[in-house]
N, C-alpha and C positions, 0 to 999 in steps of 0.2 A: 062521769071526769068532764072537767073541765075545759072543751075543745077553743083554742086558740089557735089562729089562721097568720099567716106572717102573707105582706100581701108586696110587691118589691116594682118598684118602676122609676126611673130617673126623671120621669113627669107629676111634676107634684102634684097639675090642677089634674090627670090623670087618675094619680093616687088618691087625692081627698075624695075627687069624685066616686072611683069604687067603694071607698072607706064608708062614706056616706050612705052609697047605696045600701051595701051587705049588714047596715044596724037596723034594717031592718028582722033581719035575721038573727037578734043578738039573743034568741031565747034558744036558740042550734049552735050557736059560735060566737067569740071574741075577735075584733080585730086588729093586729096590729099592723106598722107598714115602715119602709126602711128604704131610700129614694137612691139606693146603690146598691152594688151585690158586698161592695165591704162592709159596707151597715148590718146588710142583712145575716153577711158572718158570725158579727158581733153578736146580735141578737141572740142569737141561735146557741152561742154561746153561754148565754147567756139566761135563757128562758125556756120554758117547753112550749112548743110548738108542735099539734097535728096534722097539719099541712100547710104546705106553703106553693102560693101565685107569685110568678112570677114572669116579668118582661121579659123576652129572647135581646132586645136591643139596645146593651144602655152602655158607658163609656166606663173604661176600666177595666173590671169583673163585669162580662156581660151574663145573658142568664144560662148561657152554655155552661159557662166557669162555675155559675153557680151549683146549678144543675150538677155537676159532676162533684164539685167539692160535697154537696148532702149526700147522694148515693155514696162517697166514700166514707163519711162521718157519722150522718145519718141514715141508715138507710131504713129505718121504719119509717121516716119520715117522706109522704107521697108528694110528687109537684106536679101541677097545671101552668104551663107556661101560655103565656099570652104572647101571640104572633101575628102578622100583619101578612103573612102567607101562610091561608089556609091550601097548601097544595097535599097532595099524595105524597113526594120526595119532604114536607116537613112532616107530616105525621110521623114517615119512620125516622126523621132523625131523630124527633123527640123521644119516640118510644126506643130507640136502639141506647137512646143518653140516659135512657130513665129515667124519665117523665111518665104520669102517668096518663095523663088527658090533657091536650090543649083547648083553645081557643082565638078565635078569628077575630079580630079586630075590624070595622065595628062589632062593637057587640052590646048586649041587655046585659045590665050587671043580674037580672032575676036568670038571666040561663048560666050565668058564672056560679051563680048562687047555688042552683039546679048541681051542677058538676061537683062543687064545692061537697054540699049536703049528702051525693051519691059514693064519693069516696070516701067520707067519714064514716058513712054507715059500713063502711068494708072493716074498718079499725074490729071491729062484733061482730063478722057475722060468725065463726065459732063460738059465740055466745058471750054471756057474763055473771059475774061472780060480787059482791057483798059482805064483807064481812066476814074473808075466809084468812086461813093459812096459806101463806107463801108456799112456803115449805111441802103442808099436805099436798096441796092441789101440782105441787110440779112434779110431786112422785109420781100422781095420776099421769102424768103426763110422757114423763119418762117410761110407765106401766104400757100404754096403751099404745107407745111408737109413734107419736104426734109430729108433723109438721106444722108449726107456726108459729105465729110472733106474741107473745104474751106481755102486754101493758098494764104496770100496777102501778095504785097509788094509796099511799098510807088513808086510812081514813081521819086520824086525829090531825100528822102536821102537812098532810097535802105533797110528800115528797115523792116525787115519780121516776120510775126504772119502767126498763124492756129487756127482757129476755129473749133470745132464738133459738127455736130449737129444731131440727131435723131429726123426721126418723127415734123422737122419745131421747133423741144425745142435746144436752145444751152446747151450743156454740159459742154465743157468748154474751157479751149482758151490756149492759149503758146508763147508770146514774149520774147523771152533771154530766163532767169532764172527764169520769173514770169509766173503763172499759175493760172486759176482762173478768177474772177473778178478781179482781179489789170492787168491782161492781156488782157484780154476783154475792161476795159477803155481806154488801150491804142489803141487796135487797132481799134476800133469800132469807134476812135474819127479821124481817118485817111479819108482824103477826096477825094485825087486823088490816086488810087492805080489799080495794076495789079493782077486780082485772078483768079486762076485756082480750078475747083470745082473737085474732084474724087469722086465718086456714091459709098462709102463704109463711115462708122465710126468704126470705132476698140473701140471706147470710150460705155457705159453704165450707169454708175456710174454720177448723174447727182453735179458738183463743181459747178453750177455755181448759182440754187438754186431759180434763178431771172424770171421774165417774160423780154424778148428782149428787149419790148417795155423802163422798167426802167430802163437795164443795159444799153439803149443806148443816156436816158437824162441823168444818171449819167456820164456819157461819156463826152455829149457835155457842161455840170454844169464844171466838171475837166478840162477840156478844158481851158472854156472861164476863168475861175477863177484863170488858168499859166499866161495867156496874160497879166495882170496888169504885173505882179510882176518880171518877166524877158525878157516880150517881144520873148519870143521864143515861133516857133510853136510846138504844141502837137508832130508833126512828124518828129523834128528830138529830141522830147529828147527819156528817154529808157535805156534800159542797152544794153552792149554795143555787145552781140552775137546776137542782130537785125539786126548788118549791115553785109553786105556781105565782100568779101575780091574783 
């Protein structure tokens, strides 16, 4: 899957320096930037990102506000924070706020890159599969009672979605700006996907509240219902945020 990292900092010189330095790792991930928290939220709503790096001290919506938004809306996206205070208290605040790691100014871009690569590697610590049917594999997740985050990308159209499981129970889904059942119906209709499994689930609340088999059957019904009307495969429909650039 194409990995894209969003770097957020109100210091534009710093932002460009980080982007330029990370360009050496373009074979592992691409970089997009935002110079404030509000623009970062806009980009998160329009594009797919695998990780966010953000400075804490910014005017308007600061790094902690952005972190809170990501934890609430995009719990599958890990956040690395940039701070000028590398104290145990700051580390504690970052962890409690939902960040996976932090880096202290001044820093070498190569050290930041190592943190990014290490964090991105955890996306697939439970394995990856290519060219499979979403429904068939996810029934195995249910049978094995796995707790995991599953990221899926359609091989043809590059649509991306996320599913959260706890002990085999589907708790939530996200496709673009859709969540819950609406997103699950789209994702579970996909038949030719690449998927990665991360052995953790940040979700606890059940937003699906249905058996996986029932959701699968409804997803297939909606997909079949859609075909005669417009002749468009369900894998090519949905919110524009489901597309990668």
